[in-house]
VOKOLMI-873682 format. One line per field, with one value per residue (C-alpha): residue in one letter; z, y, x. Coordinates in nm, 3 decimals. Layout:
<lonus>
type: c(A	...)
w: c(Z	...)
v: c(Y	...)
u: c(X	...)
</lonus>
This chain:
<lonus>
type: c(M	I	S	R	A	A	A	P	S	T	H	S	F	S	H	I	T	P	R	T	L	H	T	A	S	T	V	S	S	H	A	A	R	E	P	R	R	Q	R	Q	Q	Q	R	G	L	A	T	V	Q	D	A	A	A	S	P	P	R	T	Y	G	G	L	K	D	Q	D	R	I	F	Q	N	L	Y	G	H	H	G	A	D	L	K	T	A	M	K	Y	G	D	W	Y	R	T	K	D	I	V	L	K	G	H	D	W	V	W	T	V	P	G	V)
w: c(1.087	0.940	0.775	0.433	0.580	0.851	0.615	0.433	0.064	-0.182	-0.334	0.005	-0.034	-0.395	-0.322	-0.116	-0.331	-0.286	-0.168	0.104	0.208	0.231	0.433	0.691	0.724	0.771	1.041	1.231	1.211	1.349	1.626	1.722	1.732	1.948	2.281	2.161	2.133	2.498	2.595	2.681	2.387	2.342	2.163	1.862	1.695	1.794	1.927	2.011	2.385	2.313	2.159	2.462	2.696	2.545	2.695	2.451	2.301	2.320	2.088	2.274	2.442	2.141	1.996	1.618	1.536	1.717	1.540	1.318	1.028	0.970	0.583	0.586	0.324	0.097	0.164	0.174	-0.029	0.017	0.013	0.305	0.260	0.313	0.604	0.766	0.777	1.067	1.321	1.564	1.404	1.732	1.723	1.410	1.255	1.552	1.467	1.099	1.167	1.376	1.083	0.972	1.173	1.495	1.417	1.346	1.673	1.906	1.883	1.933	2.274)
v: c(-3.299	-2.987	-3.005	-2.819	-2.612	-2.453	-2.405	-2.068	-2.062	-2.025	-1.691	-1.506	-1.533	-1.442	-1.079	-1.155	-1.124	-1.333	-1.037	-0.980	-1.337	-1.296	-0.979	-1.136	-1.426	-1.187	-1.000	-1.308	-1.455	-1.101	-1.127	-1.475	-1.318	-1.047	-1.214	-1.268	-0.896	-0.850	-1.063	-0.916	-0.849	-1.046	-0.963	-1.201	-1.069	-1.071	-0.769	-0.624	-0.686	-1.058	-1.080	-0.907	-1.142	-1.466	-1.582	-1.633	-1.986	-2.200	-2.502	-2.741	-2.665	-2.572	-2.231	-2.208	-2.191	-2.531	-2.727	-3.012	-2.951	-2.579	-2.579	-2.849	-2.666	-2.544	-2.186	-2.117	-2.250	-2.613	-2.549	-2.519	-2.144	-2.075	-2.312	-2.152	-1.824	-1.977	-2.226	-2.304	-2.433	-2.453	-2.771	-2.910	-2.943	-3.198	-3.408	-3.417	-3.513	-3.812	-3.986	-4.142	-4.449	-4.253	-4.045	-4.365	-4.530	-4.237	-4.256	-4.620	-4.577)
u: c(-4.398	-4.531	-4.854	-4.898	-5.167	-4.933	-4.648	-4.619	-4.721	-4.446	-4.585	-4.543	-4.164	-4.150	-4.082	-3.765	-3.452	-3.142	-2.954	-3.217	-3.182	-2.801	-2.824	-3.058	-2.827	-2.518	-2.704	-2.798	-2.436	-2.311	-2.562	-2.418	-2.056	-2.153	-2.075	-1.708	-1.634	-1.693	-1.384	-1.055	-0.841	-0.518	-0.205	-0.153	0.158	0.510	0.666	1.006	0.930	0.880	1.233	1.393	1.232	1.359	1.696	1.990	2.024	2.318	2.364	2.600	2.928	3.130	3.182	3.123	3.487	3.547	3.289	3.398	3.158	3.200	3.141	2.877	2.669	2.957	2.918	3.283	3.587	3.702	4.084	4.306	4.374	4.004	3.971	4.248	4.046	3.836	3.887	4.155	4.486	4.684	4.912	4.753	5.094	5.181	4.887	4.957	5.323	5.228	5.078	4.751	4.807	4.816	4.517	4.296	4.410	4.336	3.949	3.979	4.133)
</lonus>
């Protein structure tokens, strides 16, 4: 414990302004950070070089036009004419002509 006799008197700090105290604390905090500046600098932001290094991504084995839920978010029209603009319609007529009973039994096989 500090005795009152050893502690500085309150009138000895009366000439120090709050701005002086703030400046002194800022200087001491900069001195504490000084060893960090001597480290090797590292790149922190993405660059064009990063994009070229990444391999192309694939999402499953299907191409986009072969996916079942192509208009999942409703960005395109919901009619058949709009749907025929994208996707593969080869032999779709044969499937439709076989009837709905055949369509429902095929996945159950």
